[in-house]
N, CA, C and O of each residue as an XYZ file, in Angstrom:
592
protein
N     240.237     54.347     86.455
C     240.273     54.245     85.492
C     242.226     53.771     85.813
O     242.957     53.993     86.779
N     242.457     53.099     84.547
C     243.947     52.597     84.581
C     244.295     53.332     83.174
O     243.473     53.312     82.258
N     245.892     54.157     83.009
C     245.757     54.935     82.016
C     247.777     53.961     81.505
O     248.748     53.630     82.185
N     247.471     53.899     80.171
C     248.999     53.569     79.538
C     250.190     54.125     80.364
O     250.407     55.291     80.694
N     251.042     52.794     80.662
C     252.008     53.179     81.075
C     252.977     54.100     79.935
O     253.300     53.672     78.828
N     253.382     55.577     80.539
C     254.667     56.367     79.790
C     255.379     55.122     78.645
O     255.515     53.916     78.849
N     255.631     55.674     77.808
C     256.958     54.977     77.055
C     257.816     56.405     76.263
O     257.281     57.480     75.991
N     259.087     56.071     76.044
C     259.889     56.930     75.005
C     258.935     57.228     73.363
O     258.400     56.411     72.613
N     259.045     58.793     73.275
C     258.417     58.898     72.078
C     256.873     60.399     72.560
O     256.487     61.436     72.021
N     256.542     59.708     73.673
C     255.328     59.585     74.190
C     255.253     61.892     74.300
O     256.383     62.331     74.515
N     254.452     62.720     74.207
C     254.412     63.694     74.348
C     254.305     63.913     75.280
O     253.773     63.062     75.993
N     254.739     65.185     75.870
C     254.140     65.663     77.485
C     254.409     67.201     77.148
O     255.338     67.881     76.711
N     252.918     67.407     77.645
C     252.484     68.843     77.489
C     252.723     69.769     78.557
O     252.273     69.472     79.663
N     253.317     70.777     78.421
C     253.652     71.881     79.701
C     252.290     72.789     79.873
O     251.611     73.126     78.904
N     252.111     72.992     80.657
C     250.930     74.161     80.697
C     251.312     75.396     82.198
O     251.875     74.932     83.189
N     251.057     76.385     82.168
C     251.598     77.015     82.966
C     250.193     77.912     83.455
O     249.789     78.990     83.017
N     249.610     77.016     84.554
C     248.283     77.717     85.439
C     248.753     78.494     86.569
O     247.744     79.053     87.000
N     249.426     78.719     87.046
C     249.772     79.615     88.423
C     250.308     80.716     88.161
O     249.686     81.202     87.216
N     251.490     81.677     88.624
C     252.311     82.822     88.795
C     252.986     83.254     87.278
O     252.924     82.512     86.298
N     253.275     83.847     87.278
C     253.351     84.029     85.833
C     255.426     83.676     86.140
O     256.014     83.208     87.115
N     255.968     84.210     84.709
C     257.093     82.902     84.211
C     257.805     84.106     83.467
O     258.781     83.920     82.740
N     257.229     85.396     83.707
C     258.617     86.560     83.035
C     259.518     87.046     84.019
O     259.812     88.213     84.280
N     260.045     85.642     84.694
C     261.678     86.337     85.514
C     262.452     86.002     84.636
O     262.258     85.391     83.585
N     263.839     86.642     85.330
C     265.028     86.434     84.643
C     265.524     85.245     84.374
O     266.143     84.956     83.349
N     265.211     84.347     85.499
C     265.719     83.293     85.567
C     264.812     81.761     84.507
O     265.160     80.628     84.175
N     263.985     82.325     84.383
C     263.167     81.182     83.877
C     263.214     80.748     82.679
O     262.490     79.811     82.344
N     264.158     81.404     81.719
C     263.878     80.843     80.121
C     264.766     79.467     79.902
O     264.539     78.465     79.224
N     266.103     79.907     80.934
C     267.382     78.976     81.443
C     266.801     77.675     82.189
O     267.137     76.500     82.037
N     266.096     78.078     82.806
C     265.165     77.263     84.066
C     264.847     76.598     83.173
O     265.580     75.622     83.012
N     263.742     76.736     82.234
C     262.669     75.834     81.507
C     262.838     75.341     80.536
O     262.010     74.518     80.147
N     264.185     75.702     79.616
C     264.759     74.727     78.848
C     265.581     73.593     79.615
O     265.499     72.464     79.129
N     266.458     73.786     80.895
C     266.832     72.527     81.531
C     266.063     71.560     81.981
O     266.452     70.456     82.363
N     264.359     72.166     81.926
C     263.106     70.856     82.502
C     263.033     70.673     80.736
O     262.330     69.662     80.735
N     263.135     70.793     80.120
C     262.666     70.627     78.677
C     263.930     69.308     78.181
O     263.690     68.187     77.732
N     265.036     69.833     78.411
C     266.271     68.922     77.776
C     265.807     67.764     78.893
O     265.698     66.667     78.347
N     265.494     67.741     80.387
C     266.201     66.926     80.963
C     264.133     65.819     80.138
O     264.345     64.793     79.492
N     263.332     66.043     80.238
C     262.368     65.538     79.812
C     262.813     64.552     77.860
O     262.554     63.495     77.284
N     263.203     65.202     77.739
C     263.835     64.773     76.492
C     265.002     63.952     76.308
O     265.380     63.207     75.404
N     265.323     64.195     77.084
C     266.731     62.946     77.683
C     265.879     61.951     78.303
O     266.423     60.926     77.892
N     265.039     61.621     78.921
C     264.193     60.664     78.524
C     263.218     60.328     78.491
O     262.336     59.975     79.273
N     263.427     60.481     77.137
C     263.156     60.078     75.749
C     261.247     60.531     74.934
O     260.549     60.180     73.982
N     261.198     61.473     76.087
C     259.767     61.894     75.655
C     259.297     63.937     74.850
O     259.437     65.062     75.329
N     258.999     63.655     74.122
C     258.807     64.964     72.939
C     257.933     65.737     74.114
O     257.477     65.337     75.185
N     257.900     66.964     73.474
C     257.644     68.147     74.470
C     256.761     69.016     73.544
O     256.726     69.227     72.332
N     255.918     69.519     74.849
C     255.134     70.475     73.969
C     254.818     71.894     74.648
O     254.534     72.167     75.814
N     254.939     72.556     73.716
C     254.110     73.809     74.652
C     253.402     74.847     73.899
O     253.896     75.320     72.876
N     252.012     75.310     74.462
C     251.238     76.270     73.303
C     250.993     77.439     74.428
O     249.856     77.665     74.843
N     251.971     78.060     74.823
C     251.456     79.309     75.459
C     252.914     80.194     74.877
O     253.783     79.826     74.087
N     252.746     81.519     75.648
C     253.133     82.615     75.474
C     253.958     82.407     76.984
O     253.205     82.355     77.957
N     255.459     82.284     77.264
C     255.735     82.057     78.910
C     256.211     83.584     79.214
O     256.084     83.945     80.384
N     256.603     84.272     78.528
C     257.078     85.842     79.148
C     256.230     86.682     79.283
O     256.402     87.821     78.850
N     254.990     86.264     79.988
C     253.941     87.684     80.265
C     254.223     87.115     82.085
O     254.880     86.339     82.779
N     252.762     88.593     82.147
C     252.776     89.026     83.781
C     251.551     89.790     83.642
O     251.531     90.987     83.357
N     250.233     88.858     83.912
C     249.354     89.327     83.974
C     248.966     89.374     85.337
O     248.810     88.306     85.928
N     248.750     90.666     86.045
C     248.920     90.585     87.572
C     249.420     90.143     88.449
O     248.928     90.163     89.578
N     250.748     89.529     88.097
C     251.376     88.078     88.924
C     250.852     86.724     88.331
O     251.471     85.677     88.520
N     249.604     86.784     87.554
C     249.727     85.097     87.034
C     250.236     85.359     85.366
O     250.124     86.338     84.627
N     250.815     84.053     85.182
C     251.283     84.256     83.843
C     250.216     83.973     82.316
O     250.349     83.284     81.304
N     249.137     84.936     82.844
C     247.931     84.874     81.597
C     246.312     85.228     82.574
O     245.934     85.166     83.744
N     245.920     85.494     81.636
C     244.215     85.565     82.150
C     243.845     84.439     82.875
O     244.676     83.554     83.080
N     242.540     84.345     83.351
C     242.068     82.953     83.880
C     241.595     82.484     82.260
O     242.522     81.728     81.967
N     240.971     82.505     81.450
C     240.252     82.564     80.425
C     241.508     82.122     79.201
O     241.116     81.457     78.243
N     242.750     82.449     79.263
C     243.985     82.141     78.459
C     244.190     80.736     78.915
O     244.003     79.751     78.202
N     244.799     80.706     80.812
C     245.627     79.286     81.326
C     244.429     77.604     80.945
O     244.769     76.422     80.909
N     242.825     78.340     80.695
C     241.682     77.631     81.006
C     242.246     77.055     79.398
O     242.533     75.882     79.161
N     242.306     78.055     78.526
C     241.941     77.418     77.508
C     243.367     76.484     76.417
O     243.320     75.620     75.541
N     244.823     77.481     77.289
C     245.883     76.353     77.187
C     245.871     75.244     77.409
O     246.310     74.418     76.609
N     245.132     74.798     79.078
C     245.466     73.819     79.282
C     243.984     72.334     78.478
O     243.926     71.108     78.385
N     243.099     73.533     78.111
C     241.845     72.531     77.151
C     242.988     72.243     75.751
O     242.783     71.140     75.243
N     243.680     72.732     75.340
C     243.922     72.195     74.370
C     244.963     71.516     74.560
O     245.325     70.859     73.584
N     245.638     71.434     75.570
C     246.896     69.913     76.034
C     245.871     68.906     76.121
O     246.018     67.776     75.656
N     244.673     69.366     76.805
C     243.642     68.101     77.257
C     242.979     67.303     76.114
O     242.917     66.083     76.267
N     242.396     67.934     74.810
C     242.025     67.529     73.885
C     242.743     66.736     73.251
O     242.217     65.714     72.812
N     244.104     66.978     73.033
C     245.112     66.843     71.992
C     245.063     65.429     72.399
O     245.147     65.294     73.620
N     244.926     64.090     71.575
C     245.515     62.874     71.451
C     246.813     62.350     71.908
O     247.115     61.406     72.639
N     247.469     63.202     71.292
C     249.055     63.027     71.253
C     249.525     62.770     72.516
O     250.072     61.785     73.012
N     249.116     64.148     73.060
C     249.780     64.672     74.399
C     249.204     63.581     75.721
O     248.079     63.543     76.219
N     250.183     62.914     75.985
C     250.009     61.383     76.855
C     250.280     62.283     78.406
O     249.384     62.132     79.236
N     251.008     62.842     78.653
C     251.249     63.732     79.971
C     251.080     65.275     80.172
O     251.615     66.050     79.379
N     250.465     65.646     81.050
C     250.587     67.361     81.313
C     250.441     67.143     82.387
O     249.560     66.616     83.066
N     252.108     67.922     82.684
C     252.902     69.214     83.835
C     252.283     70.041     84.231
O     251.120     69.811     83.899
N     252.344     70.844     84.725
C     252.495     72.188     85.304
C     253.810     73.003     85.545
O     254.524     72.811     86.530
N     254.023     73.746     84.762
C     255.391     74.693     84.768
C     255.856     74.765     86.334
O     256.843     74.201     86.806
N     254.805     75.690     87.115
C     255.374     75.550     87.861
C     254.090     75.896     88.702
O     252.996     76.184     88.215
N     254.487     75.800     90.445
C     253.048     76.434     91.681
C     253.103     77.560     91.557
O     253.814     78.313     90.892
N     252.214     77.698     92.316
C     251.824     79.198     92.966
C     250.413     79.128     93.255
O     249.611     78.202     93.137
N     250.241     80.781     93.820
C     248.696     80.650     94.691
C     247.294     80.948     93.511
O     246.092     81.019     93.764
N     248.109     81.094     92.016
C     246.944     81.865     91.280
C     246.475     80.339     91.281
O     245.319     80.353     91.702
N     246.754     79.390     91.074
C     246.058     78.434     90.578
C     244.432     78.333     90.921
O     243.541     78.100     90.105
N     244.351     78.466     91.717
C     243.285     79.121     92.740
C     242.111     79.643     91.778
O     240.903     79.431     91.879
N     242.602     80.163     91.104
C     241.180     81.404     89.975
C     240.839     80.282     89.118
O     239.654     80.081     88.853
N     242.007     79.318     88.529
C     240.916     78.674     87.830
C     239.853     77.059     88.522
O     238.966     76.531     87.850
N     240.220     76.636     89.778
C     239.380     75.720     90.150
C     237.864     75.761     89.425
O     237.437     74.642     89.138
N     237.084     76.773     89.124
C     235.633     76.167     88.845
C     235.608     76.263     87.556
O     234.624     75.950     86.886
N     236.712     76.716     87.071
C     236.482     76.765     85.231
C     236.925     75.577     84.518
O     236.688     75.423     83.320
N     237.665     74.594     85.338
C     238.504     73.597     85.136
C     237.356     72.535     84.416
O     236.516     72.166     85.237
N     237.220     72.134     83.425
C     236.220     71.478     83.085
C     236.713     69.574     82.831
O     237.311     68.941     81.960
N     235.970     69.219     84.298
C     236.355     67.947     84.575
C     235.749     66.575     83.482
O     236.144     65.453     83.165
N     234.848     67.257     83.248
C     234.125     66.010     81.741
C     234.976     65.826     80.417
O     234.948     64.794     79.747
N     235.785     67.017     80.098
C     236.807     67.061     79.206
C     237.589     66.300     79.604
O     237.653     65.280     78.918
N     238.567     66.356     80.861
C     239.279     65.411     81.333
C     239.067     64.033     81.229
O     239.809     63.109     80.895
N     237.689     64.097     81.648
C     237.406     62.177     82.140
C     237.210     61.804     80.376
O     237.273     60.620     80.048
N     237.062     62.485     79.695
C     236.458     61.531     78.365
C     238.156     62.093     77.640
O     238.375     61.663     76.508
N     238.846     62.656     78.036
C     240.516     62.369     77.397
C     241.581     62.397     78.525
O     242.312     63.274     78.986
N     241.332     60.821     78.832
C     242.221     60.339     80.114
C     243.940     60.777     79.467
O     244.313     60.576     78.311
N     244.507     61.207     80.228
C     245.898     61.150     80.452
C     247.277     61.305     82.020
O     247.178     61.083     83.227
N     247.700     61.482     81.693
C     248.601     61.364     83.250
C     248.603     63.064     83.582
O     248.623     63.976     82.756
N     248.576     63.152     85.023
C     248.518     64.829     85.260
C     249.637     64.621     86.338
O     249.868     63.550     86.900
N     250.491     66.154     86.604
C     251.343     65.953     87.529
C     250.814     67.488     88.150
O     250.069     68.278     87.570
N     251.392     67.634     89.402
C     251.596     68.553     90.301
C     252.692     68.987     91.709
O     253.314     68.028     92.167
N     252.834     69.787     92.101
C     253.545     70.282     93.006
C     253.081     71.650     93.801
O     252.777     72.650     93.152
N     253.048     71.642     95.042
C     252.480     72.449     95.589
C     251.205     72.916     95.534
O     250.339     72.130     95.916
N     250.653     74.644     94.931
C     249.631     74.795     95.083
C     248.714     73.844     93.355
O     247.529     73.648     93.085
N     249.789     73.566     92.734
C     249.225     72.653     91.699
C     248.944     71.320     92.454
O     248.145     70.688     91.763
N     249.142     70.887     93.157
C     248.932     69.325     93.849
C     247.365     69.780     93.719
O     246.627     68.901     93.274
N     246.805     70.934     94.019
C     245.477     70.631     94.217
C     244.408     70.487     92.940
O     243.261     70.043     92.882
N     245.260     71.032     91.997
C     244.793     70.396     90.416
C     245.133     68.904     90.504
O     244.084     68.556     89.963
N     245.688     67.866     90.724
C     245.867     66.325     90.773
C     244.605     66.426     91.655
O     243.564     66.058     91.111
N     244.541     66.791     92.714
C     243.743     66.246     93.845
C     241.990     66.351     93.254
O     241.096     65.508     93.324
N     241.989     67.658     92.713
C     240.650     67.783     92.263
C     240.443     66.550     90.533
O     239.323     66.112     90.271
N     241.493     66.251     89.743
C     241.466     65.781     89.108
C     240.603     64.290     89.277
O     239.755     63.751     88.566
N     241.295     63.882     90.659
C     241.367     62.410     91.116
C     240.065     62.561     91.799
O     239.389     61.600     91.431
N     239.206     63.482     92.820
C     238.062     63.518     92.839
C     236.808     63.605     92.026
O     235.926     62.777     92.251
N     236.615     64.611     91.011
C     235.764     64.462     89.866
C     236.142     63.810     88.923
O     235.532     64.188     87.923
N     237.079     62.738     88.624
C     236.929     61.698     87.591
C     237.706     60.747     87.685
O     238.001     60.372     86.549
N     238.038     60.346     88.206
C     238.266     58.861     89.233
C     239.995     58.650     88.572
O     240.697     57.766     89.064
N     240.703     59.813     87.112
C     241.951     59.371     87.132
C     242.888     59.750     88.183
O     242.950     60.673     88.994
N     243.775     58.475     87.828
C     245.046     58.950     88.784
C     245.415     60.025     88.823
O     244.843     60.811     88.068
N     246.257     60.424     89.495
C     247.551     61.629     88.946
C     248.741     61.197     90.068
O     248.810     60.290     90.896
N     249.717     62.394     89.647
C     250.941     62.076     90.755
C     251.378     63.237     91.156
O     251.008     64.275     90.608
N     252.275     63.215     92.226
C     252.776     64.186     93.079
C     253.725     64.734     92.979
O     254.376     64.380     93.962
N     254.542     65.702     92.182
C     256.112     65.520     91.438
C     256.213     66.709     91.164
O     255.385     67.610     91.298
N     257.115     66.725     90.820
C     258.284     68.017     91.070
C     257.611     68.533     89.559
O     257.424     67.871     88.538
N     257.283     70.213     89.886
C     257.034     70.685     88.672
C     258.204     71.352     87.628
O     259.302     71.777     87.987
N     257.662     71.328     86.216
C     259.088     71.424     85.586
C     260.255     72.452     85.813
O     261.418     72.060     85.715
N     259.963     73.771     86.117
C     260.480     74.915     86.279
C     261.372     75.100     87.277
O     262.572     75.298     87.082
N     260.663     75.027     88.717
C     261.370     75.171     89.657
C     261.930     74.065     90.670
O     262.131     74.244     91.871
N     262.118     73.016     90.028
C     262.529     72.002     90.814
C     263.659     71.293     89.296
O     264.845     71.589     89.144
N     263.044     70.580     88.600
C     263.195     69.936     87.446
C     264.205     70.727     86.960
O     265.312     70.230     86.752
N     263.940     72.121     86.706
C     264.678     72.896     85.263
C     265.731     73.400     86.723
O     266.666     74.082     86.304
N     265.761     73.298     87.611
C     267.304     73.905     88.482
C     268.369     72.622     88.411
O     269.589     72.781     88.456
N     267.860     71.615     88.320
C     268.810     70.588     88.311
C     269.673     71.069     87.393
O     269.136     71.651     86.450
N     271.296     70.975     87.381
C     272.649     71.446     86.729
C     273.050     69.803     85.633
O     273.607     69.632     84.548
N     272.443     68.941     86.595
C     273.177     67.744     85.482
C     272.305     66.582     85.957
O     272.174     66.249     87.135
N     271.761     66.043     84.969
C     270.187     64.869     84.800
C     270.734     63.361     85.275
O     271.610     62.795     84.622
N     270.382     63.004     85.987
C     269.992     61.673     86.023
C     270.464     60.911     85.126
O     270.921     61.939     84.625
N     270.850     59.996     84.331
C     270.830     58.496     83.369
C     269.424     58.521     83.317
O     268.574     59.001     84.067
N     269.365     57.819     82.133
C     267.681     57.580     82.095
C     268.278     56.044     81.932
O     267.508     55.090     81.823
C-alpha cells in the first residue's frame, strides 16, 4: 500500500504509548519537539494528558489504546509519532486494532521499543513505517533546529 507524501499543513498526531512522561524535563523537551514539527510546516495534535504516571507507564493500557485509536480514525491526521520509547509498549501489543489501522492508512514512526510498533503495523497491515526519532527524547532535546 502506498501512502501520500506528507506536505506542509498536514497534521501530525503525538501519542504516548510507553513509559510515563511526568518527568521534570518533559514539558520543555516536548515543547521543543512540537516547535520543531511546526517549523517544518506541520500542525500538531495531542489528545492525552501527559503529566501522569500509572505505575511507570504514561497511562492505563485502555487509555493508551483509546488515545492511539482516536488518532487512527481522525482523517485529518496524516502521521502518528510516539512521544518516547520505553518498555511499557509491550503491554499494548495484543490490544492494537490492526484492521482499524489498515482501514485508516497513515504514516507511523517509532524508535527504541516503539520500533516494535512499526514492525507490527507493517507485518499486520502492509503499511510502510519509518524507524525514526521519538518526539521527546531525541527531537525534543535539540536546542537548535535544522532549517527546513
